[in-house]
SEFI-971718 format. One record per residue: residue in one letter; residue number from 1; x, y, z of N, C-alpha, C in turn. Coordinates in nm, 2 decimals. Atoms other than C-alpha are relative to their C-alpha. Layout:
REM SEFI-971718
type:A seq:NUM n_c1:X n_c2:Y n_c3:Z ca_c1:X ca_c2:Y ca_c3:Z c_c1:X c_c2:Y c_c3:Z
...
This chain:
REM SEFI-971718
type:M seq:1 n_c1:0.01 n_c2:0.14 n_c3:-0.01 ca_c1:2.05 ca_c2:3.49 ca_c3:7.09 c_c1:0.12 c_c2:-0.06 c_c3:-0.08
type:T seq:2 n_c1:-0.11 n_c2:0.07 n_c3:0.07 ca_c1:2.34 ca_c2:3.26 ca_c3:6.99 c_c1:-0.06 c_c2:-0.13 c_c3:-0.05
type:L seq:3 n_c1:0.05 n_c2:0.12 n_c3:0.06 ca_c1:2.27 ca_c2:2.98 ca_c3:6.76 c_c1:0.12 c_c2:-0.08 c_c3:-0.06
type:Y seq:4 n_c1:-0.10 n_c2:0.08 n_c3:0.05 ca_c1:2.50 ca_c2:2.69 ca_c3:6.68 c_c1:-0.07 c_c2:-0.09 c_c3:-0.10
type:L seq:5 n_c1:0.06 n_c2:0.08 n_c3:0.11 ca_c1:2.42 ca_c2:2.52 ca_c3:6.35 c_c1:0.10 c_c2:-0.10 c_c3:-0.04
type:R seq:6 n_c1:-0.10 n_c2:0.11 n_c3:0.04 ca_c1:2.58 ca_c2:2.18 ca_c3:6.27 c_c1:-0.07 c_c2:-0.08 c_c3:-0.11
type:H seq:7 n_c1:0.03 n_c2:0.08 n_c3:0.12 ca_c1:2.56 ca_c2:2.00 ca_c3:5.94 c_c1:0.08 c_c2:-0.13 c_c3:0.01
type:Y seq:8 n_c1:-0.08 n_c2:0.12 n_c3:0.01 ca_c1:2.66 ca_c2:1.64 ca_c3:5.89 c_c1:-0.04 c_c2:-0.07 c_c3:-0.13
type:W seq:9 n_c1:0.02 n_c2:0.07 n_c3:0.12 ca_c1:2.69 ca_c2:1.48 ca_c3:5.55 c_c1:0.12 c_c2:-0.08 c_c3:-0.05
type:Q seq:10 n_c1:-0.12 n_c2:0.08 n_c3:0.05 ca_c1:2.91 ca_c2:1.25 ca_c3:5.34 c_c1:0.03 c_c2:0.05 c_c3:-0.14
type:D seq:11 n_c1:-0.05 n_c2:-0.03 n_c3:0.14 ca_c1:3.12 ca_c2:1.35 ca_c3:5.04 c_c1:0.12 c_c2:-0.09 c_c3:-0.02
type:D seq:12 n_c1:-0.11 n_c2:0.10 n_c3:0.03 ca_c1:3.33 ca_c2:1.06 ca_c3:4.91 c_c1:0.12 c_c2:0.07 c_c3:-0.07
type:R seq:13 n_c1:-0.12 n_c2:-0.06 n_c3:0.06 ca_c1:3.55 ca_c2:1.31 ca_c3:4.72 c_c1:0.10 c_c2:0.05 c_c3:0.10
type:L seq:14 n_c1:-0.09 n_c2:-0.04 n_c3:-0.10 ca_c1:3.70 ca_c2:1.42 ca_c3:5.05 c_c1:0.05 c_c2:-0.11 c_c3:0.09
type:A seq:15 n_c1:-0.05 n_c2:0.12 n_c3:-0.07 ca_c1:3.77 ca_c2:1.07 ca_c3:5.18 c_c1:0.15 c_c2:-0.01 c_c3:-0.01
type:F seq:16 n_c1:-0.14 n_c2:0.01 n_c3:0.01 ca_c1:4.13 ca_c2:1.01 ca_c3:5.26 c_c1:0.05 c_c2:-0.13 c_c3:0.08
type:P seq:17 n_c1:-0.05 n_c2:0.11 n_c3:-0.07 ca_c1:4.34 ca_c2:0.71 ca_c3:5.37 c_c1:0.06 c_c2:0.04 c_c3:0.14
type:S seq:18 n_c1:-0.05 n_c2:-0.03 n_c3:-0.13 ca_c1:4.42 ca_c2:0.70 ca_c3:5.74 c_c1:0.02 c_c2:-0.13 c_c3:0.08
type:S seq:19 n_c1:-0.02 n_c2:0.12 n_c3:-0.08 ca_c1:4.58 ca_c2:0.43 ca_c3:5.95 c_c1:-0.04 c_c2:0.02 c_c3:0.14
type:S seq:20 n_c1:0.04 n_c2:-0.02 n_c3:-0.14 ca_c1:4.49 ca_c2:0.59 ca_c3:6.28 c_c1:-0.15 c_c2:0.04 c_c3:0.01
type:N seq:21 n_c1:0.14 n_c2:-0.03 n_c3:0.00 ca_c1:4.13 ca_c2:0.67 ca_c3:6.17 c_c1:-0.04 c_c2:0.13 c_c3:0.07
type:K seq:22 n_c1:0.03 n_c2:-0.13 n_c3:-0.06 ca_c1:4.15 ca_c2:1.03 ca_c3:6.30 c_c1:-0.05 c_c2:0.10 c_c3:-0.10
type:S seq:23 n_c1:0.05 n_c2:-0.10 n_c3:0.09 ca_c1:3.97 ca_c2:1.32 ca_c3:6.15 c_c1:0.09 c_c2:0.12 c_c3:-0.01
type:R seq:24 n_c1:-0.08 n_c2:-0.12 n_c3:0.02 ca_c1:4.12 ca_c2:1.64 ca_c3:6.02 c_c1:-0.10 c_c2:0.12 c_c3:0.01
type:T seq:25 n_c1:0.08 n_c2:-0.12 n_c3:-0.03 ca_c1:3.99 ca_c2:1.98 ca_c3:6.13 c_c1:0.06 c_c2:0.12 c_c3:-0.08
type:F seq:26 n_c1:-0.04 n_c2:-0.11 n_c3:0.08 ca_c1:3.99 ca_c2:2.29 ca_c3:5.91 c_c1:-0.08 c_c2:0.12 c_c3:0.04
type:D seq:27 n_c1:0.07 n_c2:-0.12 n_c3:-0.03 ca_c1:3.89 ca_c2:2.65 ca_c3:5.95 c_c1:-0.08 c_c2:0.05 c_c3:-0.12
type:A seq:28 n_c1:0.09 n_c2:-0.06 n_c3:0.10 ca_c1:3.67 ca_c2:2.88 ca_c3:5.73 c_c1:0.06 c_c2:0.01 c_c3:-0.14
type:R seq:29 n_c1:-0.06 n_c2:-0.02 n_c3:0.13 ca_c1:3.92 ca_c2:2.91 ca_c3:5.45 c_c1:-0.04 c_c2:-0.12 c_c3:-0.09
type:L seq:30 n_c1:0.03 n_c2:0.12 n_c3:0.08 ca_c1:3.85 ca_c2:2.55 ca_c3:5.33 c_c1:-0.15 c_c2:0.00 c_c3:-0.03
type:V seq:31 n_c1:0.14 n_c2:0.01 n_c3:0.03 ca_c1:3.47 ca_c2:2.59 ca_c3:5.36 c_c1:-0.04 c_c2:0.08 c_c3:-0.13
type:K seq:32 n_c1:0.03 n_c2:-0.08 n_c3:0.12 ca_c1:3.48 ca_c2:2.85 ca_c3:5.08 c_c1:0.04 c_c2:-0.07 c_c3:-0.12
type:K seq:33 n_c1:-0.05 n_c2:0.08 n_c3:0.12 ca_c1:3.64 ca_c2:2.59 ca_c3:4.85 c_c1:-0.07 c_c2:-0.13 c_c3:-0.02
type:I seq:34 n_c1:0.07 n_c2:0.13 n_c3:0.02 ca_c1:3.41 ca_c2:2.29 ca_c3:4.90 c_c1:-0.15 c_c2:0.03 c_c3:-0.01
type:W seq:35 n_c1:0.14 n_c2:0.00 n_c3:0.00 ca_c1:3.05 ca_c2:2.22 ca_c3:4.84 c_c1:-0.06 c_c2:-0.02 c_c3:0.14
type:V seq:36 n_c1:0.07 n_c2:0.01 n_c3:-0.13 ca_c1:2.83 ca_c2:2.28 ca_c3:5.15 c_c1:-0.15 c_c2:0.01 c_c3:-0.03
type:P seq:37 n_c1:0.15 n_c2:-0.01 n_c3:0.03 ca_c1:2.45 ca_c2:2.21 ca_c3:5.15 c_c1:-0.06 c_c2:0.13 c_c3:0.04
type:D seq:38 n_c1:0.07 n_c2:-0.12 n_c3:-0.03 ca_c1:2.22 ca_c2:2.50 ca_c3:5.15 c_c1:-0.09 c_c2:-0.03 c_c3:0.12
type:V seq:39 n_c1:0.09 n_c2:0.02 n_c3:-0.12 ca_c1:2.02 ca_c2:2.55 ca_c3:5.48 c_c1:-0.10 c_c2:0.12 c_c3:-0.01
type:F seq:40 n_c1:0.10 n_c2:-0.11 n_c3:-0.01 ca_c1:1.70 ca_c2:2.74 ca_c3:5.51 c_c1:-0.10 c_c2:-0.04 c_c3:0.11
type:F seq:41 n_c1:0.10 n_c2:0.02 n_c3:-0.10 ca_c1:1.44 ca_c2:2.78 ca_c3:5.78 c_c1:-0.14 c_c2:0.02 c_c3:-0.06
type:V seq:42 n_c1:0.14 n_c2:-0.01 n_c3:0.06 ca_c1:1.08 ca_c2:2.70 ca_c3:5.67 c_c1:-0.08 c_c2:0.10 c_c3:0.07
type:H seq:43 n_c1:0.09 n_c2:-0.11 n_c3:-0.05 ca_c1:0.84 ca_c2:2.99 ca_c3:5.72 c_c1:0.07 c_c2:0.11 c_c3:0.06
type:S seq:44 n_c1:-0.08 n_c2:-0.12 n_c3:-0.06 ca_c1:1.12 ca_c2:3.23 ca_c3:5.81 c_c1:-0.04 c_c2:0.12 c_c3:-0.08
type:K seq:45 n_c1:0.03 n_c2:-0.13 n_c3:0.06 ca_c1:1.03 ca_c2:3.59 ca_c3:5.74 c_c1:0.12 c_c2:0.08 c_c3:-0.04
type:R seq:46 n_c1:-0.12 n_c2:-0.07 n_c3:0.02 ca_c1:1.37 ca_c2:3.73 ca_c3:5.77 c_c1:0.11 c_c2:-0.06 c_c3:0.08
type:S seq:47 n_c1:-0.11 n_c2:0.06 n_c3:-0.07 ca_c1:1.71 ca_c2:3.59 ca_c3:5.86 c_c1:0.13 c_c2:0.06 c_c3:-0.06
type:F seq:48 n_c1:-0.13 n_c2:-0.05 n_c3:0.05 ca_c1:2.07 ca_c2:3.70 ca_c3:5.83 c_c1:0.11 c_c2:-0.05 c_c3:0.10
type:I seq:49 n_c1:-0.12 n_c2:0.04 n_c3:-0.09 ca_c1:2.42 ca_c2:3.62 ca_c3:5.97 c_c1:0.07 c_c2:0.13 c_c3:0.03
type:H seq:50 n_c1:-0.07 n_c2:-0.12 n_c3:-0.04 ca_c1:2.58 ca_c2:3.89 ca_c3:6.17 c_c1:0.15 c_c2:0.00 c_c3:-0.05
type:D seq:51 n_c1:-0.15 n_c2:-0.01 n_c3:0.03 ca_c1:2.92 ca_c2:4.02 ca_c3:6.06 c_c1:0.08 c_c2:0.00 c_c3:0.12
type:T seq:52 n_c1:-0.08 n_c2:0.02 n_c3:-0.11 ca_c1:3.19 ca_c2:3.92 ca_c3:6.29 c_c1:0.15 c_c2:0.03 c_c3:-0.04
type:T seq:53 n_c1:-0.14 n_c2:-0.03 n_c3:0.03 ca_c1:3.56 ca_c2:4.01 ca_c3:6.31 c_c1:0.07 c_c2:-0.13 c_c3:-0.04
type:M seq:54 n_c1:-0.06 n_c2:0.13 n_c3:0.03 ca_c1:3.65 ca_c2:3.64 ca_c3:6.29 c_c1:-0.11 c_c2:-0.10 c_c3:-0.02
type:E seq:55 n_c1:0.11 n_c2:0.09 n_c3:0.03 ca_c1:3.44 ca_c2:3.37 ca_c3:6.13 c_c1:0.00 c_c2:-0.12 c_c3:0.10
type:N seq:56 n_c1:0.01 n_c2:0.11 n_c3:-0.10 ca_c1:3.32 ca_c2:3.11 ca_c3:6.38 c_c1:-0.05 c_c2:-0.13 c_c3:-0.08
type:I seq:57 n_c1:0.04 n_c2:0.12 n_c3:0.08 ca_c1:3.32 ca_c2:2.81 ca_c3:6.14 c_c1:0.11 c_c2:-0.11 c_c3:0.02
type:M seq:58 n_c1:-0.09 n_c2:0.11 n_c3:-0.02 ca_c1:3.47 ca_c2:2.47 ca_c3:6.19 c_c1:-0.04 c_c2:-0.11 c_c3:-0.09
type:L seq:59 n_c1:0.03 n_c2:0.10 n_c3:0.09 ca_c1:3.49 ca_c2:2.19 ca_c3:5.94 c_c1:0.09 c_c2:-0.12 c_c3:0.04
type:R seq:60 n_c1:-0.07 n_c2:0.12 n_c3:-0.04 ca_c1:3.59 ca_c2:1.83 ca_c3:6.04 c_c1:-0.03 c_c2:-0.10 c_c3:-0.11
type:V seq:61 n_c1:0.01 n_c2:0.10 n_c3:0.11 ca_c1:3.66 ca_c2:1.57 ca_c3:5.77 c_c1:0.05 c_c2:-0.13 c_c3:0.06
type:F seq:62 n_c1:-0.04 n_c2:0.14 n_c3:-0.04 ca_c1:3.67 ca_c2:1.20 ca_c3:5.86 c_c1:0.05 c_c2:-0.08 c_c3:-0.11
type:P seq:63 n_c1:-0.06 n_c2:0.08 n_c3:0.10 ca_c1:3.86 ca_c2:0.94 ca_c3:5.67 c_c1:-0.10 c_c2:-0.06 c_c3:-0.10
type:D seq:64 n_c1:0.10 n_c2:0.06 n_c3:0.09 ca_c1:3.54 ca_c2:0.78 ca_c3:5.52 c_c1:-0.08 c_c2:0.11 c_c3:-0.08
type:G seq:65 n_c1:0.07 n_c2:-0.10 n_c3:0.08 ca_c1:3.43 ca_c2:1.12 ca_c3:5.37 c_c1:-0.11 c_c2:0.07 c_c3:0.08
type:N seq:66 n_c1:0.10 n_c2:-0.07 n_c3:-0.08 ca_c1:3.19 ca_c2:1.22 ca_c3:5.65 c_c1:0.05 c_c2:0.13 c_c3:0.04
type:I seq:67 n_c1:-0.03 n_c2:-0.14 n_c3:-0.03 ca_c1:3.18 ca_c2:1.59 ca_c3:5.71 c_c1:-0.08 c_c2:0.05 c_c3:0.12
type:L seq:68 n_c1:0.07 n_c2:-0.07 n_c3:-0.11 ca_c1:3.09 ca_c2:1.78 ca_c3:6.03 c_c1:0.03 c_c2:0.15 c_c3:-0.02
type:Y seq:69 n_c1:-0.01 n_c2:-0.14 n_c3:0.03 ca_c1:3.03 ca_c2:2.15 ca_c3:5.96 c_c1:-0.07 c_c2:0.07 c_c3:0.12
type:S seq:70 n_c1:0.06 n_c2:-0.07 n_c3:-0.11 ca_c1:2.97 ca_c2:2.38 ca_c3:6.26 c_c1:0.02 c_c2:0.15 c_c3:-0.02
type:V seq:71 n_c1:0.00 n_c2:-0.15 n_c3:0.00 ca_c1:2.89 ca_c2:2.75 ca_c3:6.26 c_c1:-0.07 c_c2:0.06 c_c3:0.12
type:R seq:72 n_c1:0.07 n_c2:-0.06 n_c3:-0.12 ca_c1:2.81 ca_c2:2.98 ca_c3:6.55 c_c1:-0.04 c_c2:0.14 c_c3:-0.05
């Protein structure tokens, strides 16, 4: 089974000025350097993330500090 998990939150510390109001997209290297909310599944008995050759993580930061975090 493939699961896509997407988080959306706001972190004012990552806000940046932008005249074009476009977001910036980053790979997994930045995710290891910023705060990301913990996620858990209620009543889960066992869960794990499979090891992959390449991390399937995307982080998009919007000028107002909104964050979109996606992992496959």
